N, C-alpha and C positions, 0 to 999 in steps of 0.2 A: 075853269081849272083843268089843267092837262091830266090825262090818265096816267096811271103808274107806268104803263108800257111806254108811253111817250116820254115821260121823265127819264126812264132808264135808258132809252135810246139816245137821248141827248147826253146823258152822263157818260155813256160808253165812248162817245166821239171825242170829248175833251179837245176840241179844236181851237187853235188860235194861230195867228200869223205873226212871225217875228221871233225875237230872241228873249232874253231874260227880262228886259223892261216890259215887254208886251205880256209875258207870262205873269209877272207880278200884277199888272193891271187886270188881267183876266181873273186871277185868283181873288184879288181884293173885291172886284165887282161881284163875283158869284157869292162871296161871303155875306153880302147884304141879305140875300134870300135864305142862305143856309142858317144864318143866325136869327131868323125870324121866330117869333113865338117861344122865347126862352122860358124855362121853368122858373118858378119862384124859389129863391134860396135865402139863406139867412143874411148874407152880406156879400158885397163885391168890392174889392180893393184893386183898382187898376193901377198899373205902372208903379208898382212897389220896387224901389231900387235895392238890388241885391249887392251890387258893387258898381262903381262908375262904368257906364256903358252896358249894363246888364239889368234888365227889369223883368218883372213877372206880374201877371194879374192873378189875384188870389180870390177864389170862390169859396165862400164859407157856407156850410150846411145850416139849416135851421136847428135850433136846440142849443143846449148849453155845452155839449161836448164833454170830455175831449173826443174829437172825431178822428177816425183813421185818416191817413194822409196819402195823397197821390201827387207825385211829381209828373207833370204832363208835358210832352215834347211834341209840338205841332209838326205836321207834314208840310210839303211844298218843295220837295226835291232839293233841299239844302239851299235853294236860291230864292224861294218865294214863300209866302205865308208869313203870318205873325201870330202872336198870341191872340190878336183881335179877330183873325179869320176863324179861330176855333173857340170863340167865346161861348157859344151855345153848347157845344159838346162838353166843354169843361163845366158849365153850369149843370148839365145833366149828371155828371159825376157828383157834383156837390148836392144836387137834389136827391141822389141815392145815398147820401150820408158821408161823403168823402171831402175833407178839406183838400182843395185842388190848387196846386201851384202851377200855373200855366206859363211856361218859360218863354220869353221872347229872346232867344239866342241869336247871335250874329249870323248873318247870311253870307254865302259866297255869291259872286266872285270877289266882292270887296274884302271878305274875310274868309279865305280858304282854310281847309283843314290844317291844323286841328282846332281852329278858333271856336267854331260852333260846338264841337265836342267838349272843349275846355269849359265853355259856358254851362253846358248841361251837367258836367261833373261838379262844378262850383255850386250850381243851383241845388243840386241834390244834397250836398253837404250843408249848404245854407239852410235848407229845409229842416234838416235834422236839428240844427241849432235854434231855429226860429219858429217852428210850427206851433209851439205852445202859445206864442203871442197872438195867434189867430184861432185858438181853440182846438188846435190839432195835437195828435198824439204821435210823436216821432218814433215811438217804439212799434207802431203799427203802420209801416211805411211801404208803399208800392210805387212803382215807376211804370210809365207807359207812354206810347206814342203811336202815331199813324204814318204809314208810308216812310218817308225819310226820317220822320220822328221815331218810327219803330226801329229803324236802323240805329239812330242815336241812343235809343233806350238800351238795346243790347250792347252797343259799344260802350256806353257809360258803365254798365255792369262789368264788362270785360276789362275796361281800362282801370277800374278801381279795385279789381280782384286782388286780394293780398295786401292792399294798403291798410295801415293801422287805423286810419280814420274813414275807411270805406263805409258808406251807408249800408245798413243791414236791411235790404229789401226783402219783404215777405212775399212779394209777387211782382210779376212783370206782365205788361200787356203789349203784345205785338199785333197791331191792327193793320192788316194788309201791308206788312212791312217790306221794305227793300233790303234784302239780306245777302244777295249773291251778286256782287258788282261785276265780277268777270263774266257771268252769264249775261247780264244786262248789256255789257259792252259788245258782246257777240250777237245780240239779238237782231232779227230782221223783221220786216213787216209781217211775215207769216206767223210770227210768234205772238202777234196781237199788240195792242197799244201803239205808241209812236216811238220807235226805237231811237230816232234821231233826237227827239226832245230829251229822252232819257240820257243819251250819251252826252248831250250838251250840259245837262245838270251835273253829271259825274265829273266831266272835265273841269267845270267851273269849281266844283267842290274841292277837287284835289289840286287845282292850280298847277304849280311847278313841280308837284310831287306825284306825278302819274304812276311812278313805280310802286306806290303804296297801295295799289288797287287790291292786293290780296292780304294786306295787313288786317288782322282780326278787328281792329278798331274801325275799319272801313267795310270789310266783308265779315260780319259777325259769325257767319257759318264756320269760319276758320278758327274761331276761338272757343268753340263749345267742347267742354270736357266735364267730367264728373265734378260736381260741387261748385261750378261757376254760376249757373243760372238758378234763380229761385223758381218756385212753381210758376209756370208760364202759360198765359192764355194766348192762343193764336186764332185769328179769324180773318177770313177773306171771302170774296164772292167768286162764283164760277166764271163771271165775265171779266175778271181782273187778270191782266197779264203777269201780275206778281204772285199768282197762286203757286207756281213752282217753288218760289222762295219759302212760302209758308209750309208747304209739304216737306221741303228739304230740312227746314228747321225742326219740324215736328219729329222727323226721323232721327236727327242728331240728338234731340232731347231724349228720345226713347232709348237710344243706344247708351247715352250717358247716365241713364237712370234718373232723369229729372222729371218730377211730376209735371204734367202739362195737360192742356185741354185744347182740342182742335175742332174748329167749326168752319165749314165752307158752305155758304148759303147760296142756294140755287138762284141764278139769274141776277145776282147783285154785282154791280160794277165797283171800281175803285172808289174809295171815300164814301161808301154808302152809309156809314154811321153818322155822317153829317147831312145826308139827304133825308130830312125828316118826313118828306112827302111819300116815301116808299115803305112798304111793310117790313122789309128787312132791317130797317133802321131801328125800329122799336124792339124787334126780336134780338138784334145784335146787342143793343144796350142792356136788355134784360139778361142775356147770357153773360155779358161782361160784369154786371153788378153782382150776379149770383156767384161768379168765380171769385171776385174780390171779397165778398162776404164770407166765403169759405176759408180764405187763406190769409186775410189781413187782420 
């Protein structure tokens, strides 16, 4: 068994050769290890059809319910990852008592913006109408996601703000979220991470609509104002090149008077809440569940 230091060093590198097909293969391959040793939950319903072309995996807590409910949006740079790459993470939320709807939204470049966001908005509204079928309480609703899924989380809230049928989220989870797209487009190797991969993902996501880079539904930092975001949980690791996005969002939430909680864990890389072999994973999950329990 590798030591925690060795595991963290590997995670920080995030190296693969090629383009989006190779990235998808890389993410799917690593998911086999990250999904190992899932917790026991009440029930698991994979591939539930929300509408033609859109499915979700539903993780049900133990017990009779009704359970507080979480809509979860996986990461993967808008171009990779699926609900299946995040199965264990969503089962962890279910084990903590939350009916979790793990959305398998459409990916770019086959389905550029706003297709994935539209799926996330639809899935959120579907959850309000259907959570009770799985023992969930739609009146106690949260939304969350990691990396690009964190981007889609904030974008879903911003996109539905003011709509008469907008879901009434009691909390949002922004897990090492990508929130400042103009910053990412200007990043260099000295900023950490792999800026060329990041730029590839953004260009694929926006497709022919590159001019929308500053749209609040693409760069959620531009959509923060009083009353938009519910109480928000932010977490990242010090070894993550997206830490500036997390700090920037926390400052905007402070200025807008939005209740929020910020955690930056020393030594943790991107995606550490899925790396169950490192100590920061358990601590991050504990902090996340504690926040949800206080607000949902």
